[in-house]
Backbone as CSV, one residue per row, in Angstrom:
resi,resn,N_x,N_y,N_z,CA_x,CA_y,CA_z,C_x,C_y,C_z
1,UNK,-13.662,-6.899,10.541,-13.248,-5.603,9.943,-11.552,-5.747,10.684
2,UNK,-11.440,-5.132,9.484,-9.847,-4.791,8.924,-8.977,-4.685,10.660
3,UNK,-7.761,-4.514,10.720,-7.396,-3.740,11.394,-6.223,-2.771,10.750
4,UNK,-5.930,-2.999,8.984,-4.801,-2.353,8.121,-4.540,-3.246,7.277
5,UNK,-3.618,-2.456,5.847,-4.292,-2.680,4.766,-2.710,-2.759,4.629
6,UNK,-2.442,-3.646,3.608,-0.727,-4.133,2.742,-1.242,-4.244,1.389
7,UNK,-0.393,-3.163,0.857,-0.715,-2.863,-0.594,1.105,-3.878,-1.257
8,UNK,1.014,-4.465,-2.260,2.304,-4.655,-2.743,2.497,-5.399,-4.127
9,UNK,3.427,-5.124,-4.558,3.379,-4.924,-6.289,5.072,-4.619,-6.493
10,UNK,4.803,-4.645,-7.646,6.043,-4.053,-8.680,6.050,-2.454,-8.521
11,UNK,7.561,-2.416,-8.735,8.157,-1.289,-8.521,7.263,0.182,-9.536
12,UNK,6.499,0.694,-9.076,5.794,1.877,-9.786,4.453,1.193,-10.482
13,UNK,3.903,0.605,-9.917,2.856,-0.038,-9.834,1.369,0.800,-9.453
14,UNK,1.653,1.331,-8.112,1.311,3.056,-7.515,0.314,2.792,-5.864
15,UNK,0.900,1.915,-5.584,1.285,1.109,-4.158,1.529,2.670,-3.341
16,UNK,1.882,3.367,-3.398,2.419,4.983,-2.468,1.656,5.669,-3.013
17,UNK,0.816,5.989,-3.634,0.074,6.658,-4.170,-1.233,6.522,-4.220
18,UNK,-1.765,4.859,-4.347,-3.120,4.535,-3.658,-3.114,4.957,-1.925
19,UNK,-1.699,4.244,-1.207,-1.451,4.875,-0.027,-2.105,5.605,0.628
20,UNK,-1.036,6.907,-0.148,-1.550,8.451,0.171,-3.142,8.529,0.030
21,UNK,-3.867,8.029,-0.701,-5.356,8.242,-1.421,-6.170,7.833,-0.340
22,UNK,-5.842,6.807,0.045,-6.554,5.778,1.344,-6.865,6.240,2.820
23,UNK,-4.805,7.088,3.029,-4.902,7.750,4.455,-6.188,9.267,4.356
24,UNK,-6.435,9.220,3.504,-6.765,10.281,3.224,-8.420,10.264,3.564
25,UNK,-8.664,9.305,3.313,-10.082,8.382,3.931,-10.701,7.551,4.794
26,UNK,-9.804,7.756,5.953,-9.448,6.789,7.153,-9.260,8.319,8.310
27,UNK,-9.972,7.229,9.464,-9.394,8.465,10.881,-8.419,8.340,11.403
28,UNK,-7.327,7.138,11.230,-6.267,7.577,11.863,-5.659,6.170,11.468
29,UNK,-5.096,7.052,10.423,-3.764,6.737,9.166,-2.685,6.201,9.344
30,UNK,-1.619,5.506,9.391,-0.286,5.335,9.473,0.340,4.893,8.740
31,UNK,0.877,5.351,7.772,1.617,4.752,6.455,2.583,4.186,6.468
32,UNK,3.110,2.845,6.773,4.426,2.413,6.266,4.332,2.034,4.819
33,UNK,5.936,2.487,4.489,6.209,2.331,3.167,7.442,1.582,3.362
34,UNK,7.222,0.666,2.406,8.451,-0.421,2.383,9.528,0.321,2.225
35,UNK,9.707,0.990,1.142,11.139,1.681,0.683,11.220,3.299,1.985
36,UNK,11.097,3.701,2.590,11.035,4.711,3.554,11.561,3.309,4.956
37,UNK,11.269,2.490,4.619,11.579,1.538,6.396,13.220,1.268,5.714
38,UNK,12.619,0.860,4.637,14.780,0.063,4.154,15.132,1.361,4.508
39,UNK,15.051,2.612,3.813,16.023,3.808,3.634,16.294,4.192,4.905
40,UNK,15.132,4.369,6.223,15.795,4.777,7.444,16.142,3.455,8.443
41,UNK,15.531,1.913,8.756,16.259,1.313,9.664,16.872,-0.360,8.898
42,UNK,16.210,0.007,7.991,16.860,-1.638,7.189,17.837,-1.432,6.529
43,UNK,18.688,-0.573,6.857,20.448,-0.229,5.981,20.572,-1.291,6.304
44,UNK,20.610,-2.526,6.781,21.874,-3.699,6.845,21.270,-4.511,5.639
45,UNK,19.999,-4.243,5.066,19.803,-5.389,4.594,19.876,-5.467,2.992
46,UNK,20.424,-6.100,2.228,20.082,-6.036,0.816,18.610,-6.802,0.254
47,UNK,18.744,-6.836,-0.898,17.685,-7.518,-1.735,17.539,-8.909,-2.148
48,UNK,18.366,-9.698,-1.499,18.206,-11.426,-1.511,17.105,-11.677,-0.923
49,UNK,16.771,-12.607,-1.232,15.458,-13.120,-0.632,15.138,-13.107,0.684
50,UNK,16.432,-13.767,1.410,16.183,-13.485,2.549,16.432,-12.317,3.425
51,UNK,16.673,-10.635,2.754,16.264,-9.762,3.156,15.201,-9.249,3.132
52,UNK,14.724,-9.683,2.281,13.302,-9.284,1.968,12.821,-9.871,2.568
53,UNK,13.187,-11.067,3.295,11.257,-11.921,4.802,11.770,-10.990,5.534
54,UNK,13.334,-11.014,5.838,13.578,-10.221,7.169,13.141,-8.267,7.372
55,UNK,13.347,-7.937,6.185,12.206,-6.704,5.631,10.931,-6.875,6.605
56,UNK,10.481,-7.982,5.752,8.717,-7.963,6.088,8.111,-8.478,7.507
57,UNK,9.652,-8.917,7.965,8.891,-8.793,9.784,9.180,-7.630,10.457
58,UNK,10.159,-6.695,9.721,10.474,-5.547,10.914,8.939,-4.731,9.937
59,UNK,8.736,-4.623,9.307,7.092,-3.985,9.051,5.968,-4.871,9.513
60,UNK,6.105,-5.777,9.637,4.814,-6.080,10.178,4.970,-5.993,11.380
61,UNK,6.413,-6.602,12.666,6.199,-5.742,13.407,5.907,-4.460,14.429
62,UNK,5.945,-3.607,13.176,5.769,-2.069,12.815,4.905,-1.987,13.030
63,UNK,3.738,-2.615,12.035,1.994,-2.661,11.904,1.904,-2.620,13.129
64,UNK,1.659,-3.953,13.663,1.255,-4.862,15.444,1.674,-3.217,15.735
65,UNK,2.380,-2.584,16.150,2.519,-1.794,16.765,1.521,-0.598,17.030
66,UNK,1.404,-0.276,16.047,0.754,0.533,15.106,-0.545,0.198,15.179
67,UNK,-1.422,-0.928,15.215,-2.632,-1.047,15.542,-2.268,-1.580,16.681
68,UNK,-2.017,-1.736,18.227,-1.738,-1.402,19.362,-2.161,-0.233,20.011
69,UNK,-1.519,0.440,19.308,-1.718,1.758,19.496,-3.002,2.714,19.110
70,UNK,-3.737,2.192,18.700,-5.229,2.138,18.260,-4.939,3.068,16.553
71,UNK,-4.083,2.915,15.711,-4.103,3.583,13.753,-4.243,2.311,13.391
72,UNK,-4.578,2.903,11.788,-4.805,2.374,11.119,-3.844,1.696,10.145
73,UNK,-2.591,1.027,10.055,-1.387,1.341,8.998,-1.805,0.906,7.955
74,UNK,-1.214,1.725,7.068,-1.347,1.412,5.438,-0.246,1.168,5.125
75,UNK,0.419,-0.684,4.844,1.674,-0.711,3.917,1.702,-1.011,2.903
76,UNK,3.054,-0.463,2.362,2.996,-1.267,0.788,4.345,-1.248,0.602
77,UNK,5.081,-2.359,-0.292,6.057,-2.855,-0.035,5.736,-3.546,-1.289
78,UNK,7.170,-4.054,-2.299,7.592,-4.389,-3.264,7.064,-6.013,-3.029
79,UNK,7.531,-6.631,-2.348,7.765,-8.089,-1.700,6.470,-8.553,-0.654
80,UNK,6.205,-9.508,-0.751,5.362,-10.219,0.486,5.586,-11.214,-0.007
81,UNK,6.379,-12.134,1.308,6.601,-13.713,2.105,5.260,-14.313,1.710
82,UNK,5.509,-15.843,2.266,3.760,-16.078,1.882,3.320,-16.300,3.631
83,UNK,5.059,-17.090,4.750,4.544,-16.473,5.667,4.151,-15.501,6.280
84,UNK,4.518,-14.714,5.797,4.168,-12.882,6.516,2.497,-13.282,6.020
85,UNK,2.470,-13.317,4.745,1.138,-12.741,4.570,0.194,-13.848,5.646
86,UNK,0.295,-14.459,5.348,-0.341,-15.324,6.535,-0.498,-15.072,7.769
87,UNK,0.879,-14.463,8.500,0.715,-13.780,10.085,-0.015,-12.678,9.666
88,UNK,0.366,-11.433,8.858,-0.877,-10.661,8.358,-1.672,-10.668,8.824
89,UNK,-2.612,-11.815,7.796,-4.559,-12.300,7.515,-4.286,-12.840,9.130
90,UNK,-4.040,-13.036,10.179,-4.131,-13.122,11.450,-4.488,-12.458,12.542
91,UNK,-2.904,-10.916,11.623,-2.869,-9.709,12.110,-4.309,-8.734,11.781
92,UNK,-4.983,-9.598,11.018,-6.220,-9.241,10.870,-6.017,-7.482,9.680
93,UNK,-4.702,-7.461,9.101,-4.723,-6.847,7.473,-4.680,-7.044,6.620
94,UNK,-5.517,-6.530,5.700,-5.876,-7.130,4.266,-4.892,-7.011,3.792
95,UNK,-4.272,-8.323,2.983,-3.496,-7.904,1.808,-3.531,-7.671,0.262
96,UNK,-3.540,-7.002,-0.336,-3.980,-6.803,-1.785,-2.933,-6.552,-3.370
97,UNK,-2.846,-7.250,-4.103,-1.755,-7.121,-5.011,-1.939,-6.056,-6.254
98,UNK,-1.587,-4.957,-5.499,-1.421,-4.146,-6.416,-0.915,-4.154,-8.085
99,UNK,-1.141,-4.035,-9.303,-0.810,-4.345,-10.007,-1.323,-2.705,-11.074
100,UNK,-0.511,-3.012,-12.145,-1.125,-1.308,-12.934,-1.589,-2.687,-14.168
101,UNK,-2.792,-1.921,-14.348,-3.010,-2.343,-15.563,-4.137,-1.624,-16.271
102,UNK,-4.759,-1.536,-17.845,-5.558,0.198,-18.426,-6.136,0.574,-17.621
103,UNK,-6.603,0.132,-16.024,-7.833,1.227,-15.118,-7.109,1.904,-14.664
104,UNK,-5.764,1.031,-14.237,-5.189,2.312,-13.000,-5.399,3.556,-13.611
105,UNK,-4.813,4.527,-12.839,-4.576,6.205,-13.455,-3.071,5.674,-13.652
106,UNK,-2.749,6.779,-14.732,-1.179,6.536,-14.856,-0.944,8.362,-14.225
107,UNK,0.033,8.537,-13.536,0.257,9.914,-13.687,0.779,10.706,-14.300
108,UNK,1.702,9.749,-14.932,2.605,11.076,-15.899,2.101,11.286,-17.312
109,UNK,0.177,10.541,-17.311,-0.531,11.299,-18.269,-1.622,11.928,-17.803
110,UNK,-1.903,12.479,-16.243,-2.729,13.373,-16.072,-2.180,14.819,-16.665
111,UNK,-3.386,15.306,-17.146,-3.051,16.586,-17.275,-2.070,16.982,-18.617
112,UNK,-2.232,15.616,-19.599,-1.454,15.760,-20.481,-2.248,15.141,-21.989
113,UNK,-1.666,16.329,-22.980,-3.103,16.221,-23.866,-2.160,15.312,-24.870
114,UNK,-3.041,14.683,-25.899,-2.780,13.258,-26.731,-2.220,14.684,-28.356
115,UNK,-2.108,13.876,-29.187,-1.724,13.996,-31.063,-2.489,15.035,-30.754
116,UNK,-3.859,15.392,-30.767,-4.543,15.724,-31.311,-5.294,17.299,-30.480
117,UNK,-4.676,17.715,-29.207,-4.823,18.244,-28.546,-5.429,18.227,-27.286
118,UNK,-6.151,17.138,-27.294,-7.325,17.145,-26.227,-6.274,15.832,-25.223
119,UNK,-7.231,16.408,-23.998,-6.678,15.862,-22.461,-7.023,14.127,-22.069
120,UNK,-5.837,13.889,-22.115,-5.903,12.565,-22.386,-7.275,11.595,-20.635
121,UNK,-7.712,11.488,-21.169,-9.231,11.494,-19.516,-7.984,9.372,-19.176
122,UNK,-8.589,10.051,-17.948,-7.629,8.395,-16.963,-8.994,7.709,-16.477
123,UNK,-8.934,6.388,-16.508,-10.343,5.759,-15.444,-10.122,5.697,-14.353
124,UNK,-11.359,5.707,-13.312,-10.953,5.973,-11.366,-11.035,4.351,-11.414
125,UNK,-10.272,4.820,-10.391,-10.097,3.174,-9.853,-11.407,3.262,-8.300
126,UNK,-11.612,2.517,-8.471,-12.602,2.139,-7.289,-12.290,0.953,-6.388
127,UNK,-12.451,1.636,-5.358,-12.066,1.072,-3.762,-12.687,0.814,-2.327
128,UNK,-13.157,-0.387,-1.292,-13.852,-0.198,-1.045,-12.328,-0.595,0.680
129,UNK,-12.415,0.014,1.751,-12.179,-0.363,2.794,-12.644,-0.215,3.631
130,UNK,-12.779,-1.756,4.555,-12.867,-2.047,5.704,-12.176,-2.005,6.675
131,UNK,-12.566,-0.644,7.813,-11.872,-0.407,9.058,-12.740,-0.532,9.969
132,UNK,-12.370,-0.672,11.606,-12.835,-0.398,12.438,-14.218,0.419,12.734
133,UNK,-14.729,2.120,11.744,-15.346,2.729,11.734,-16.522,2.419,10.830
134,UNK,-16.280,1.037,9.954,-16.984,0.733,8.969,-16.621,1.069,8.142
135,UNK,-17.010,0.849,6.295,-16.635,1.005,5.233,-16.602,2.461,4.533
136,UNK,-15.160,2.175,4.019,-14.763,3.708,3.501,-14.638,3.925,1.699
137,UNK,-15.596,3.689,1.153,-15.777,4.057,-0.675,-14.251,4.851,-1.121
138,UNK,-13.893,4.459,-1.702,-12.783,5.386,-2.451,-12.858,5.700,-3.862
139,UNK,-13.177,6.321,-4.423,-12.966,6.487,-5.974,-11.226,7.769,-6.138
140,UNK,-10.152,7.183,-6.769,-8.970,7.821,-7.378,-9.232,8.240,-8.491
């Protein structure tokens, strides 16, 4: 069983969107958004690789505190260092690389009409998350 979820990928790939959707399906979710951590906690860090690694360590530490308090962390970040990835796996945090593909729901196109005047249909993304209370199927 996983004790948390870490979504990482490029800016605009849908990590925050997925985090919010997934959190609605879980019992004790706790969203840890890398942008929020950077804005509120890691104000001393820049965007060099060494700073991103420090940021990852802080996020992982926070996630471990969240797990210890019986919540399910849902983490989103742009970068994930390979060593932090290994530590996250040891802490039973499932890591998923989020990338934009034609199967991803584009929020800018939702409820928009195409040139012919028909609404643009977006494909659904299917996800399965495993936590302490079992499997959660997610269709977004």
